[in-house]
ChimeraX commands (.cxc) that place a marker at each C-alpha (Angstrom):
marker #1 position -31.98,-38.08,-28.63 radius 0.5
marker #1 position -28.47,-36.08,-28.78 radius 0.5
marker #1 position -29.63,-32.25,-29.49 radius 0.5
marker #1 position -29.30,-30.75,-26.14 radius 0.5
marker #1 position -31.93,-28.19,-26.79 radius 0.5
marker #1 position -34.17,-31.14,-26.14 radius 0.5
marker #1 position -33.26,-30.06,-22.45 radius 0.5
marker #1 position -32.88,-26.43,-22.64 radius 0.5
marker #1 position -34.74,-24.47,-25.79 radius 0.5
marker #1 position -34.36,-20.83,-24.70 radius 0.5
marker #1 position -36.75,-18.47,-27.04 radius 0.5
marker #1 position -37.05,-15.03,-25.63 radius 0.5
marker #1 position -39.48,-14.42,-28.30 radius 0.5
marker #1 position -42.02,-17.16,-27.30 radius 0.5
marker #1 position -41.48,-17.96,-23.94 radius 0.5
marker #1 position -44.42,-20.72,-24.49 radius 0.5
marker #1 position -42.69,-22.37,-26.75 radius 0.5
marker #1 position -39.33,-22.62,-24.64 radius 0.5
marker #1 position -38.29,-26.08,-22.62 radius 0.5
marker #1 position -36.71,-25.74,-18.98 radius 0.5
marker #1 position -36.26,-29.38,-18.42 radius 0.5
marker #1 position -32.53,-28.07,-16.72 radius 0.5
marker #1 position -34.66,-26.73,-13.72 radius 0.5
marker #1 position -36.78,-29.65,-13.33 radius 0.5
marker #1 position -35.20,-31.75,-10.10 radius 0.5
marker #1 position -36.53,-34.59,-12.07 radius 0.5
marker #1 position -34.84,-34.64,-15.20 radius 0.5
marker #1 position -31.09,-33.15,-13.57 radius 0.5
marker #1 position -30.14,-37.21,-13.51 radius 0.5
marker #1 position -30.80,-37.71,-17.00 radius 0.5
marker #1 position -29.35,-34.67,-18.02 radius 0.5
marker #1 position -25.94,-35.55,-16.14 radius 0.5
marker #1 position -25.95,-39.14,-17.91 radius 0.5
marker #1 position -26.47,-37.42,-21.30 radius 0.5
marker #1 position -22.79,-35.75,-20.80 radius 0.5
marker #1 position -21.32,-39.06,-19.82 radius 0.5
marker #1 position -22.69,-40.58,-23.01 radius 0.5
marker #1 position -19.98,-41.92,-25.88 radius 0.5
marker #1 position -22.52,-41.64,-28.35 radius 0.5
marker #1 position -23.00,-37.91,-28.10 radius 0.5
marker #1 position -20.85,-35.47,-30.09 radius 0.5
marker #1 position -18.31,-33.61,-27.69 radius 0.5
marker #1 position -19.59,-30.08,-29.51 radius 0.5
marker #1 position -23.07,-30.65,-28.64 radius 0.5
marker #1 position -21.73,-31.10,-24.94 radius 0.5
marker #1 position -19.70,-27.98,-25.40 radius 0.5
marker #1 position -22.51,-25.82,-26.91 radius 0.5
marker #1 position -24.93,-27.00,-23.78 radius 0.5
marker #1 position -22.24,-26.01,-21.39 radius 0.5
marker #1 position -21.65,-22.76,-23.09 radius 0.5
marker #1 position -25.56,-22.16,-23.09 radius 0.5
marker #1 position -26.02,-22.89,-19.63 radius 0.5
marker #1 position -23.16,-20.67,-18.42 radius 0.5
marker #1 position -24.38,-17.68,-20.34 radius 0.5
marker #1 position -27.94,-17.75,-19.80 radius 0.5
marker #1 position -29.29,-14.65,-18.92 radius 0.5
marker #1 position -32.95,-15.09,-16.67 radius 0.5
marker #1 position -33.86,-11.50,-16.54 radius 0.5
marker #1 position -35.06,-12.38,-13.21 radius 0.5
marker #1 position -32.51,-11.14,-10.83 radius 0.5
marker #1 position -29.89,-14.20,-11.90 radius 0.5
marker #1 position -31.60,-16.89,-9.95 radius 0.5
marker #1 position -32.21,-19.02,-12.37 radius 0.5
marker #1 position -28.57,-18.00,-14.26 radius 0.5
marker #1 position -26.79,-19.16,-11.22 radius 0.5
marker #1 position -28.79,-22.46,-11.04 radius 0.5
marker #1 position -27.98,-23.04,-14.97 radius 0.5
marker #1 position -24.16,-22.38,-14.11 radius 0.5
marker #1 position -24.27,-24.85,-11.04 radius 0.5
marker #1 position -25.47,-27.58,-13.57 radius 0.5
marker #1 position -22.73,-26.93,-15.92 radius 0.5
marker #1 position -20.44,-27.26,-13.37 radius 0.5
marker #1 position -21.89,-30.63,-11.96 radius 0.5
marker #1 position -21.89,-31.78,-15.92 radius 0.5
marker #1 position -17.70,-31.37,-15.70 radius 0.5
marker #1 position -17.87,-34.22,-13.52 radius 0.5
marker #1 position -19.24,-36.47,-16.59 radius 0.5
marker #1 position -17.31,-34.50,-19.14 radius 0.5
marker #1 position -14.18,-33.31,-17.74 radius 0.5
marker #1 position -12.55,-32.86,-21.10 radius 0.5
marker #1 position -14.42,-29.62,-21.42 radius 0.5
marker #1 position -12.96,-26.81,-22.71 radius 0.5
marker #1 position -14.73,-24.45,-20.13 radius 0.5
marker #1 position -13.99,-26.29,-17.12 radius 0.5
marker #1 position -10.90,-24.44,-15.94 radius 0.5
marker #1 position -13.03,-20.86,-15.92 radius 0.5
marker #1 position -16.11,-22.63,-14.55 radius 0.5
marker #1 position -14.48,-23.89,-11.15 radius 0.5
marker #1 position -12.73,-20.86,-10.66 radius 0.5
marker #1 position -15.58,-19.26,-11.17 radius 0.5
marker #1 position -17.51,-21.55,-8.67 radius 0.5
marker #1 position -14.89,-20.96,-5.93 radius 0.5
marker #1 position -15.05,-17.58,-6.44 radius 0.5
marker #1 position -18.84,-17.78,-5.11 radius 0.5
marker #1 position -18.06,-20.21,-2.48 radius 0.5
marker #1 position -16.08,-18.36,-0.87 radius 0.5
marker #1 position -16.68,-14.48,-0.99 radius 0.5
marker #1 position -13.10,-13.64,0.66 radius 0.5
marker #1 position -11.18,-15.41,-1.69 radius 0.5
marker #1 position -10.28,-12.58,-3.40 radius 0.5
marker #1 position -6.93,-10.80,-5.45 radius 0.5
marker #1 position -7.57,-7.43,-4.02 radius 0.5
marker #1 position -10.24,-5.43,-2.02 radius 0.5
marker #1 position -11.52,-4.16,-5.57 radius 0.5
marker #1 position -12.50,-7.46,-6.21 radius 0.5
marker #1 position -14.59,-8.10,-2.71 radius 0.5
marker #1 position -18.43,-8.27,-2.95 radius 0.5
marker #1 position -21.13,-9.39,-0.78 radius 0.5
marker #1 position -22.77,-12.57,-1.78 radius 0.5
marker #1 position -26.02,-14.14,-0.78 radius 0.5
marker #1 position -26.03,-16.48,1.89 radius 0.5
marker #1 position -28.51,-18.95,-0.21 radius 0.5
marker #1 position -25.56,-18.50,-3.37 radius 0.5
marker #1 position -22.69,-19.08,-1.26 radius 0.5
marker #1 position -24.16,-22.32,-0.17 radius 0.5
marker #1 position -25.03,-23.59,-3.30 radius 0.5
marker #1 position -21.62,-22.80,-4.55 radius 0.5
marker #1 position -20.24,-24.63,-1.47 radius 0.5
marker #1 position -22.12,-27.88,-2.40 radius 0.5
marker #1 position -21.42,-27.29,-6.13 radius 0.5
marker #1 position -17.54,-27.87,-5.51 radius 0.5
marker #1 position -17.96,-30.97,-3.72 radius 0.5
marker #1 position -20.31,-32.21,-7.05 radius 0.5
marker #1 position -17.94,-30.93,-9.86 radius 0.5
marker #1 position -14.56,-31.96,-11.34 radius 0.5
marker #1 position -12.43,-32.79,-8.45 radius 0.5
marker #1 position -9.02,-32.20,-10.33 radius 0.5
marker #1 position -10.36,-28.80,-11.61 radius 0.5
marker #1 position -11.76,-27.93,-8.10 radius 0.5
marker #1 position -7.96,-28.82,-6.58 radius 0.5
marker #1 position -6.19,-27.15,-9.23 radius 0.5
marker #1 position -8.16,-23.95,-8.65 radius 0.5
marker #1 position -7.22,-23.77,-5.33 radius 0.5
marker #1 position -3.82,-24.52,-5.95 radius 0.5
marker #1 position -3.87,-21.39,-8.12 radius 0.5
marker #1 position -5.18,-19.62,-5.43 radius 0.5
marker #1 position -2.55,-20.67,-2.73 radius 0.5
marker #1 position 0.54,-19.71,-5.16 radius 0.5
marker #1 position -1.17,-16.41,-6.32 radius 0.5
marker #1 position -2.54,-14.75,-3.45 radius 0.5
marker #1 position -1.58,-11.92,-1.57 radius 0.5
marker #1 position -3.77,-11.85,1.15 radius 0.5
marker #1 position -2.60,-14.27,4.07 radius 0.5
marker #1 position -6.66,-14.52,5.36 radius 0.5
marker #1 position -6.86,-16.09,1.98 radius 0.5
marker #1 position -3.42,-18.22,1.67 radius 0.5
marker #1 position -4.53,-19.69,4.82 radius 0.5
marker #1 position -8.33,-20.74,4.12 radius 0.5
marker #1 position -7.44,-21.67,0.57 radius 0.5
marker #1 position -4.63,-23.79,2.29 radius 0.5
marker #1 position -6.91,-25.54,4.64 radius 0.5
marker #1 position -9.58,-26.13,2.08 radius 0.5
marker #1 position -7.00,-27.73,-0.53 radius 0.5
marker #1 position -5.87,-29.80,2.51 radius 0.5
marker #1 position -9.59,-31.19,2.49 radius 0.5
marker #1 position -10.01,-31.53,-0.73 radius 0.5
marker #1 position -6.94,-33.46,-1.54 radius 0.5
marker #1 position -5.06,-34.76,1.75 radius 0.5
marker #1 position -1.41,-34.70,1.19 radius 0.5
marker #1 position -1.32,-32.07,-1.45 radius 0.5
marker #1 position 2.30,-30.88,-1.40 radius 0.5
marker #1 position 0.76,-27.08,-2.26 radius 0.5
marker #1 position -1.30,-27.14,0.86 radius 0.5
marker #1 position 1.22,-28.91,2.96 radius 0.5
marker #1 position 3.95,-26.45,1.70 radius 0.5
marker #1 position 1.30,-23.79,2.71 radius 0.5
marker #1 position 0.53,-24.59,6.09 radius 0.5
marker #1 position 3.78,-24.93,7.19 radius 0.5
marker #1 position 4.82,-21.76,5.90 radius 0.5
marker #1 position 1.96,-20.41,8.01 radius 0.5
marker #1 position 2.93,-21.97,11.20 radius 0.5
marker #1 position 5.91,-19.58,12.17 radius 0.5
marker #1 position 3.23,-16.39,11.83 radius 0.5
marker #1 position 0.33,-17.65,13.98 radius 0.5
marker #1 position 0.60,-16.74,17.41 radius 0.5
marker #1 position -2.96,-17.16,18.29 radius 0.5
marker #1 position -3.45,-20.17,19.71 radius 0.5
marker #1 position -7.03,-20.99,18.56 radius 0.5
marker #1 position -5.76,-20.31,14.70 radius 0.5
marker #1 position -2.57,-22.26,15.29 radius 0.5
marker #1 position -4.11,-25.38,16.58 radius 0.5
marker #1 position -6.58,-24.98,13.38 radius 0.5
marker #1 position -3.73,-24.84,11.10 radius 0.5
marker #1 position -2.17,-27.69,13.19 radius 0.5
marker #1 position -5.08,-30.04,12.84 radius 0.5
marker #1 position -5.25,-29.89,9.20 radius 0.5
marker #1 position -1.54,-30.60,8.92 radius 0.5
marker #1 position -2.57,-33.32,11.14 radius 0.5
marker #1 position -4.40,-34.94,7.92 radius 0.5
marker #1 position -0.74,-35.12,6.16 radius 0.5
marker #1 position 0.85,-38.22,5.47 radius 0.5
marker #1 position 2.96,-39.99,8.30 radius 0.5
marker #1 position 6.32,-39.22,7.74 radius 0.5
marker #1 position 6.08,-35.84,5.98 radius 0.5
marker #1 position 9.54,-34.26,6.63 radius 0.5
marker #1 position 8.60,-30.50,5.55 radius 0.5
marker #1 position 5.46,-30.56,7.80 radius 0.5
marker #1 position 7.98,-32.45,10.72 radius 0.5
marker #1 position 10.57,-29.87,10.29 radius 0.5
marker #1 position 8.18,-26.64,10.42 radius 0.5
marker #1 position 6.64,-28.14,13.98 radius 0.5
marker #1 position 10.43,-28.63,15.29 radius 0.5
marker #1 position 11.14,-25.31,14.16 radius 0.5
marker #1 position 7.99,-23.79,16.02 radius 0.5
marker #1 position 8.46,-26.01,19.12 radius 0.5
marker #1 position 12.24,-25.05,19.76 radius 0.5
marker #1 position 10.91,-21.35,18.96 radius 0.5
marker #1 position 8.37,-20.92,21.64 radius 0.5
marker #1 position 8.89,-24.14,24.13 radius 0.5
marker #1 position 6.96,-22.55,26.86 radius 0.5
marker #1 position 4.44,-20.99,25.11 radius 0.5
marker #1 position 0.60,-22.82,25.01 radius 0.5
marker #1 position 0.40,-22.82,21.55 radius 0.5
marker #1 position 3.03,-25.34,21.30 radius 0.5
marker #1 position 0.81,-27.61,22.60 radius 0.5
marker #1 position -0.60,-28.11,19.80 radius 0.5
marker #1 position 2.66,-28.89,17.35 radius 0.5
marker #1 position 3.70,-31.08,19.80 radius 0.5
marker #1 position 0.16,-33.28,19.61 radius 0.5
marker #1 position 0.46,-33.49,15.81 radius 0.5
marker #1 position 4.18,-34.85,15.85 radius 0.5
marker #1 position 2.48,-37.74,17.66 radius 0.5
marker #1 position 0.96,-38.44,14.62 radius 0.5
marker #1 position 3.28,-37.85,11.73 radius 0.5
marker #1 position 6.54,-38.15,13.08 radius 0.5
marker #1 position 6.82,-41.86,14.24 radius 0.5
marker #1 position 10.36,-42.83,14.68 radius 0.5
marker #1 position 11.71,-39.45,13.40 radius 0.5
marker #1 position 15.03,-39.21,15.47 radius 0.5
marker #1 position 14.98,-35.43,15.17 radius 0.5
marker #1 position 11.53,-34.98,16.68 radius 0.5
marker #1 position 12.01,-37.46,19.48 radius 0.5
marker #1 position 15.45,-35.47,20.61 radius 0.5
marker #1 position 13.48,-32.12,20.37 radius 0.5
marker #1 position 10.54,-33.65,22.88 radius 0.5
marker #1 position 13.45,-35.09,25.12 radius 0.5
marker #1 position 14.96,-31.73,25.45 radius 0.5
marker #1 position 11.29,-30.09,25.82 radius 0.5
marker #1 position 10.53,-32.50,28.44 radius 0.5
marker #1 position 13.46,-31.57,30.34 radius 0.5
marker #1 position 14.01,-28.36,30.44 radius 0.5
marker #1 position 10.38,-26.46,29.49 radius 0.5
marker #1 position 8.57,-24.14,32.26 radius 0.5
marker #1 position 5.36,-25.31,31.04 radius 0.5
marker #1 position 3.73,-28.17,32.49 radius 0.5
marker #1 position 1.18,-28.94,29.79 radius 0.5
marker #1 position 3.58,-28.79,26.98 radius 0.5
marker #1 position 5.87,-31.31,29.25 radius 0.5
marker #1 position 2.91,-33.62,29.61 radius 0.5
marker #1 position 2.68,-33.74,25.67 radius 0.5
marker #1 position 6.10,-34.08,24.93 radius 0.5
marker #1 position 6.18,-37.15,27.53 radius 0.5
marker #1 position 2.85,-38.45,25.50 radius 0.5
marker #1 position 3.93,-37.77,22.26 radius 0.5
marker #1 position 7.47,-39.50,23.34 radius 0.5
marker #1 position 5.36,-42.64,23.91 radius 0.5
marker #1 position 3.27,-42.47,20.24 radius 0.5
marker #1 position 6.40,-42.29,18.32 radius 0.5
marker #1 position 9.51,-43.18,20.15 radius 0.5
marker #1 position 9.02,-47.17,20.95 radius 0.5
marker #1 position 12.21,-48.75,21.53 radius 0.5
marker #1 position 14.21,-45.78,21.30 radius 0.5
marker #1 position 17.07,-46.10,23.83 radius 0.5
marker #1 position 17.63,-41.98,24.12 radius 0.5
marker #1 position 13.72,-41.63,25.00 radius 0.5
marker #1 position 13.87,-44.56,27.53 radius 0.5
marker #1 position 16.84,-43.07,29.47 radius 0.5
marker #1 position 15.29,-39.84,29.31 radius 0.5
marker #1 position 11.98,-40.83,30.71 radius 0.5
marker #1 position 13.50,-43.13,33.42 radius 0.5
marker #1 position 15.65,-40.21,34.57 radius 0.5
marker #1 position 12.72,-37.93,34.70 radius 0.5
marker #1 position 10.73,-40.34,37.06 radius 0.5
marker #1 position 13.47,-40.36,39.32 radius 0.5
marker #1 position 13.70,-36.65,39.42 radius 0.5
marker #1 position 9.90,-35.97,39.67 radius 0.5
marker #1 position 9.08,-38.73,41.69 radius 0.5
marker #1 position 5.40,-38.14,43.70 radius 0.5
marker #1 position 4.60,-35.70,40.72 radius 0.5
marker #1 position 1.25,-36.89,39.27 radius 0.5
marker #1 position 2.85,-36.32,35.46 radius 0.5
marker #1 position 4.99,-39.53,36.75 radius 0.5
marker #1 position 1.77,-41.29,35.58 radius 0.5
marker #1 position 2.30,-40.01,31.68 radius 0.5
marker #1 position 5.81,-40.98,32.20 radius 0.5
marker #1 position 5.41,-44.29,33.52 radius 0.5
marker #1 position 2.50,-44.91,30.53 radius 0.5
marker #1 position 4.89,-43.70,27.98 radius 0.5
marker #1 position 7.54,-46.33,28.79 radius 0.5
marker link #1:1,2 radius 0.2
marker link #1:2,3 radius 0.2
marker link #1:3,4 radius 0.2
marker link #1:4,5 radius 0.2
marker link #1:5,6 radius 0.2
marker link #1:6,7 radius 0.2
marker link #1:7,8 radius 0.2
marker link #1:8,9 radius 0.2
marker link #1:9,10 radius 0.2
marker link #1:10,11 radius 0.2
marker link #1:11,12 radius 0.2
marker link #1:12,13 radius 0.2
marker link #1:13,14 radius 0.2
marker link #1:14,15 radius 0.2
marker link #1:15,16 radius 0.2
marker link #1:16,17 radius 0.2
marker link #1:17,18 radius 0.2
marker link #1:18,19 radius 0.2
marker link #1:19,20 radius 0.2
marker link #1:20,21 radius 0.2
marker link #1:21,22 radius 0.2
marker link #1:22,23 radius 0.2
marker link #1:23,24 radius 0.2
marker link #1:24,25 radius 0.2
marker link #1:25,26 radius 0.2
marker link #1:26,27 radius 0.2
marker link #1:27,28 radius 0.2
marker link #1:28,29 radius 0.2
marker link #1:29,30 radius 0.2
marker link #1:30,31 radius 0.2
marker link #1:31,32 radius 0.2
marker link #1:32,33 radius 0.2
marker link #1:33,34 radius 0.2
marker link #1:34,35 radius 0.2
marker link #1:35,36 radius 0.2
marker link #1:36,37 radius 0.2
marker link #1:37,38 radius 0.2
marker link #1:38,39 radius 0.2
marker link #1:39,40 radius 0.2
marker link #1:40,41 radius 0.2
marker link #1:41,42 radius 0.2
marker link #1:42,43 radius 0.2
marker link #1:43,44 radius 0.2
marker link #1:44,45 radius 0.2
marker link #1:45,46 radius 0.2
marker link #1:46,47 radius 0.2
marker link #1:47,48 radius 0.2
marker link #1:48,49 radius 0.2
marker link #1:49,50 radius 0.2
marker link #1:50,51 radius 0.2
marker link #1:51,52 radius 0.2
marker link #1:52,53 radius 0.2
marker link #1:53,54 radius 0.2
marker link #1:54,55 radius 0.2
marker link #1:55,56 radius 0.2
marker link #1:56,57 radius 0.2
marker link #1:57,58 radius 0.2
marker link #1:58,59 radius 0.2
marker link #1:59,60 radius 0.2
marker link #1:60,61 radius 0.2
marker link #1:61,62 radius 0.2
marker link #1:62,63 radius 0.2
marker link #1:63,64 radius 0.2
marker link #1:64,65 radius 0.2
marker link #1:65,66 radius 0.2
marker link #1:66,67 radius 0.2
marker link #1:67,68 radius 0.2
marker link #1:68,69 radius 0.2
marker link #1:69,70 radius 0.2
marker link #1:70,71 radius 0.2
marker link #1:71,72 radius 0.2
marker link #1:72,73 radius 0.2
marker link #1:73,74 radius 0.2
marker link #1:74,75 radius 0.2
marker link #1:75,76 radius 0.2
marker link #1:76,77 radius 0.2
marker link #1:77,78 radius 0.2
marker link #1:78,79 radius 0.2
marker link #1:79,80 radius 0.2
marker link #1:80,81 radius 0.2
marker link #1:81,82 radius 0.2
marker link #1:82,83 radius 0.2
marker link #1:83,84 radius 0.2
marker link #1:84,85 radius 0.2
marker link #1:85,86 radius 0.2
marker link #1:86,87 radius 0.2
marker link #1:87,88 radius 0.2
marker link #1:88,89 radius 0.2
marker link #1:89,90 radius 0.2
marker link #1:90,91 radius 0.2
marker link #1:91,92 radius 0.2
marker link #1:92,93 radius 0.2
marker link #1:93,94 radius 0.2
marker link #1:94,95 radius 0.2
marker link #1:95,96 radius 0.2
marker link #1:96,97 radius 0.2
marker link #1:97,98 radius 0.2
marker link #1:98,99 radius 0.2
marker link #1:99,100 radius 0.2
marker link #1:100,101 radius 0.2
marker link #1:101,102 radius 0.2
marker link #1:102,103 radius 0.2
marker link #1:103,104 radius 0.2
marker link #1:104,105 radius 0.2
marker link #1:105,106 radius 0.2
marker link #1:106,107 radius 0.2
marker link #1:107,108 radius 0.2
marker link #1:108,109 radius 0.2
marker link #1:109,110 radius 0.2
marker link #1:110,111 radius 0.2
marker link #1:111,112 radius 0.2
marker link #1:112,113 radius 0.2
marker link #1:113,114 radius 0.2
marker link #1:114,115 radius 0.2
marker link #1:115,116 radius 0.2
marker link #1:116,117 radius 0.2
marker link #1:117,118 radius 0.2
marker link #1:118,119 radius 0.2
marker link #1:119,120 radius 0.2
marker link #1:120,121 radius 0.2
marker link #1:121,122 radius 0.2
marker link #1:122,123 radius 0.2
marker link #1:123,124 radius 0.2
marker link #1:124,125 radius 0.2
marker link #1:125,126 radius 0.2
marker link #1:126,127 radius 0.2
marker link #1:127,128 radius 0.2
marker link #1:128,129 radius 0.2
marker link #1:129,130 radius 0.2
marker link #1:130,131 radius 0.2
marker link #1:131,132 radius 0.2
marker link #1:132,133 radius 0.2
marker link #1:133,134 radius 0.2
marker link #1:134,135 radius 0.2
marker link #1:135,136 radius 0.2
marker link #1:136,137 radius 0.2
marker link #1:137,138 radius 0.2
marker link #1:138,139 radius 0.2
marker link #1:139,140 radius 0.2
marker link #1:140,141 radius 0.2
marker link #1:141,142 radius 0.2
marker link #1:142,143 radius 0.2
marker link #1:143,144 radius 0.2
marker link #1:144,145 radius 0.2
marker link #1:145,146 radius 0.2
marker link #1:146,147 radius 0.2
marker link #1:147,148 radius 0.2
marker link #1:148,149 radius 0.2
marker link #1:149,150 radius 0.2
marker link #1:150,151 radius 0.2
marker link #1:151,152 radius 0.2
marker link #1:152,153 radius 0.2
marker link #1:153,154 radius 0.2
marker link #1:154,155 radius 0.2
marker link #1:155,156 radius 0.2
marker link #1:156,157 radius 0.2
marker link #1:157,158 radius 0.2
marker link #1:158,159 radius 0.2
marker link #1:159,160 radius 0.2
marker link #1:160,161 radius 0.2
marker link #1:161,162 radius 0.2
marker link #1:162,163 radius 0.2
marker link #1:163,164 radius 0.2
marker link #1:164,165 radius 0.2
marker link #1:165,166 radius 0.2
marker link #1:166,167 radius 0.2
marker link #1:167,168 radius 0.2
marker link #1:168,169 radius 0.2
marker link #1:169,170 radius 0.2
marker link #1:170,171 radius 0.2
marker link #1:171,172 radius 0.2
marker link #1:172,173 radius 0.2
marker link #1:173,174 radius 0.2
marker link #1:174,175 radius 0.2
marker link #1:175,176 radius 0.2
marker link #1:176,177 radius 0.2
marker link #1:177,178 radius 0.2
marker link #1:178,179 radius 0.2
marker link #1:179,180 radius 0.2
marker link #1:180,181 radius 0.2
marker link #1:181,182 radius 0.2
marker link #1:182,183 radius 0.2
marker link #1:183,184 radius 0.2
marker link #1:184,185 radius 0.2
marker link #1:185,186 radius 0.2
marker link #1:186,187 radius 0.2
marker link #1:187,188 radius 0.2
marker link #1:188,189 radius 0.2
marker link #1:189,190 radius 0.2
marker link #1:190,191 radius 0.2
marker link #1:191,192 radius 0.2
marker link #1:192,193 radius 0.2
marker link #1:193,194 radius 0.2
marker link #1:194,195 radius 0.2
marker link #1:195,196 radius 0.2
marker link #1:196,197 radius 0.2
marker link #1:197,198 radius 0.2
marker link #1:198,199 radius 0.2
marker link #1:199,200 radius 0.2
marker link #1:200,201 radius 0.2
marker link #1:201,202 radius 0.2
marker link #1:202,203 radius 0.2
marker link #1:203,204 radius 0.2
marker link #1:204,205 radius 0.2
marker link #1:205,206 radius 0.2
marker link #1:206,207 radius 0.2
marker link #1:207,208 radius 0.2
marker link #1:208,209 radius 0.2
marker link #1:209,210 radius 0.2
marker link #1:210,211 radius 0.2
marker link #1:211,212 radius 0.2
marker link #1:212,213 radius 0.2
marker link #1:213,214 radius 0.2
marker link #1:214,215 radius 0.2
marker link #1:215,216 radius 0.2
marker link #1:216,217 radius 0.2
marker link #1:217,218 radius 0.2
marker link #1:218,219 radius 0.2
marker link #1:219,220 radius 0.2
marker link #1:220,221 radius 0.2
marker link #1:221,222 radius 0.2
marker link #1:222,223 radius 0.2
marker link #1:223,224 radius 0.2
marker link #1:224,225 radius 0.2
marker link #1:225,226 radius 0.2
marker link #1:226,227 radius 0.2
marker link #1:227,228 radius 0.2
marker link #1:228,229 radius 0.2
marker link #1:229,230 radius 0.2
marker link #1:230,231 radius 0.2
marker link #1:231,232 radius 0.2
marker link #1:232,233 radius 0.2
marker link #1:233,234 radius 0.2
marker link #1:234,235 radius 0.2
marker link #1:235,236 radius 0.2
marker link #1:236,237 radius 0.2
marker link #1:237,238 radius 0.2
marker link #1:238,239 radius 0.2
marker link #1:239,240 radius 0.2
marker link #1:240,241 radius 0.2
marker link #1:241,242 radius 0.2
marker link #1:242,243 radius 0.2
marker link #1:243,244 radius 0.2
marker link #1:244,245 radius 0.2
marker link #1:245,246 radius 0.2
marker link #1:246,247 radius 0.2
marker link #1:247,248 radius 0.2
marker link #1:248,249 radius 0.2
marker link #1:249,250 radius 0.2
marker link #1:250,251 radius 0.2
marker link #1:251,252 radius 0.2
marker link #1:252,253 radius 0.2
marker link #1:253,254 radius 0.2
marker link #1:254,255 radius 0.2
marker link #1:255,256 radius 0.2
marker link #1:256,257 radius 0.2
marker link #1:257,258 radius 0.2
marker link #1:258,259 radius 0.2
marker link #1:259,260 radius 0.2
marker link #1:260,261 radius 0.2
marker link #1:261,262 radius 0.2
marker link #1:262,263 radius 0.2
marker link #1:263,264 radius 0.2
marker link #1:264,265 radius 0.2
marker link #1:265,266 radius 0.2
marker link #1:266,267 radius 0.2
marker link #1:267,268 radius 0.2
marker link #1:268,269 radius 0.2
marker link #1:269,270 radius 0.2
marker link #1:270,271 radius 0.2
marker link #1:271,272 radius 0.2
marker link #1:272,273 radius 0.2
marker link #1:273,274 radius 0.2
marker link #1:274,275 radius 0.2
marker link #1:275,276 radius 0.2
marker link #1:276,277 radius 0.2
marker link #1:277,278 radius 0.2
marker link #1:278,279 radius 0.2
marker link #1:279,280 radius 0.2
marker link #1:280,281 radius 0.2
marker link #1:281,282 radius 0.2
marker link #1:282,283 radius 0.2
marker link #1:283,284 radius 0.2
marker link #1:284,285 radius 0.2
marker link #1:285,286 radius 0.2
marker link #1:286,287 radius 0.2
marker link #1:287,288 radius 0.2
marker link #1:288,289 radius 0.2
view
């Protein structure tokens, strides 16, 4: 069986003679397998994809969306499809209604559609989805879209350079503690030793050493800045000078994680213990040593 119309033969003039196996769950695995077959001509696959994304159900688009999502899933088996980029981009738009280039393009989408589109993003060609997110990060003029797209890109492709660059650009302009910590946690997933991310957090810690939101950035350095001399020096200075006791505690704990054997950190912690005898914070300092 090579003809795709076996699965989907749409005849408006005689619906009783039409076949719609594309909407029957028990046929889904067989259809996806058909797209992976080497003995099926690629043009047949292209024609099937085209028929799926062009399907007009005259039924409030309920079946149109289902057909489109099946086409998107088929990309995982047929990644060379010429329509792949457009399909991934469209599913991305449906999955996050606020991913829009300008307000004239904003629209309210049904929640079931958004939910189904988000699930489809996990099932379609991953490379296409990543490319769509990268394009969005580089083209959007909305700070909100920029942040959300960068965070999702980081989830889909941990260590993606575009995601890291976008999130590190965001940290200096985020002043809300909850949002800053959320952004920090996304950067937390990046590879250990990434100089761009480390430099961004060092910049923010030096800029706002006494504000509560610095706590999240200090914690992230504990995960990505092992042995980094600049980070160690900044944390030592923070421990010695900050007026925020929470940030001081976090700096001490982070030094315990990233500064093993570092003589500057050891000397600073010993001095800190001598000066702050009797304070509960000394427990953290002794643990770090």
